[in-house]
N, C-alpha and C positions, 0 to 999 in steps of 0.2 A: 452162503456163497463159498464155493470151493477155493482153497488157497492155491495160488500159482505154484507150479513145481519149481524146484530150485533152479536158479539161473546158472547153469553150467556154461562153459564156453560154447559147447555145441548147441545148446538151446538158444543162447543169445544169437548165434549165427543164424539159426532157423528163424527166429523171430524177426531179425533184421531183414533177412531175405524175403520173408512173407510180406513185411511192411513195404518193402521197396518194389515188390513184384506187382502189386495191385490185385492180388488174388482175392477171391471172395472172403467175406467176414468168416472168421473161425473163432468161436467163443474161447477155446483154450489158448489159442495164439493171442487173442485180444487180452486175456487176463495176464499172460506172460509179458505182453508188450507194455501193459500198464505197470507191471512190476519193474520192467526194464527202465521205464521212464522215471519211476520213483527212485530207483537206485541211481540212475544217471544224475538226477537232481542233487542227490546227497553227495555223490562222488564229485560232481562239478563244483560244489561249494565246500570242498575240503575233506570229505569222507565222514565215516561214522563217528569217529572219536571227536573230530572237530565240531560236528553238529551236536553231539551229546553235550559237549562242554558249552557250546553256544546256548543250548536250551537251558542248562542249569544256570548260566550267567544271566540270561534273560529273566529267569524265575527270581533270582536274588534281587536284581534291579527293580523289577516290577513289584515284588513283595515289599521291598523297602519303601518304595514310593507309596504304595497303598497303606502301609502301616503308618507312614508319615501323615497321610490324609486322616487316618483314624485318630491319631494323636491330636491333630489340630481340631478335629470335630468330634471329640469324645462324646458329647451329649447330643449330637445331631441325630435325627431319625435315620439318615442314610448310612450310619455306621454298620447296621446289619447287612446292608447290601455290599458294603466294602469288605466285610468279613467273608461274605459269600464269594466275592470276586477273588479273594485269596484262595479259597477252596477250589474254585473253578480253574484258576491258574495252575494250582498243584495238579489237579486231575489232567489238565491238558499236557503239562510238561511230563508227567508220568507216562501218559499215552505216547507222547513223542519219543521219549527215551526208549520205551519198550519197542516201538516201531523200528527205531534205529538199530536196536539190538537184534532185531530179526534179520538184518542184512548181514550175510556172511562175508567173510574175507574173500571167499571164492567168487561170490557175486560181484563184489567190488572190483576184483581183478578182471573178471570177464567183461565188465562194463568199461573199465579203463582200456582194455584191448580193442574195443570198437568205438571209442570216443570219436575218432575222426570220421568214421562212417555215420554215426548218429548225428554229428554236427553238420555233416554234409547234406543231410536230408532236408 
């Protein structure tokens, strides 16, 4: 699947105008709209740095909880599944942090500039 082009302020304006106009479906604009909504969700919840820290904090809490379960049930058969849960958690958090790192400061700023328009839709 092709990656959306960078969300410049001009492209954000194009995407918002397309979305509000009711024009026919356009695959390129659709991809950029999806990216716009992804970035919007991150911006709305504090921005890239806040979300990266939240992901790392979540990983620490969940890993500590799972490790506690492992310690309490060291001889139980489900310990292997709990170890796998830790690996899956790490994979997910790594993916999330990488995704968040893909959001540029320019994209964040472009979305901030149209927040009122997005929220008015």
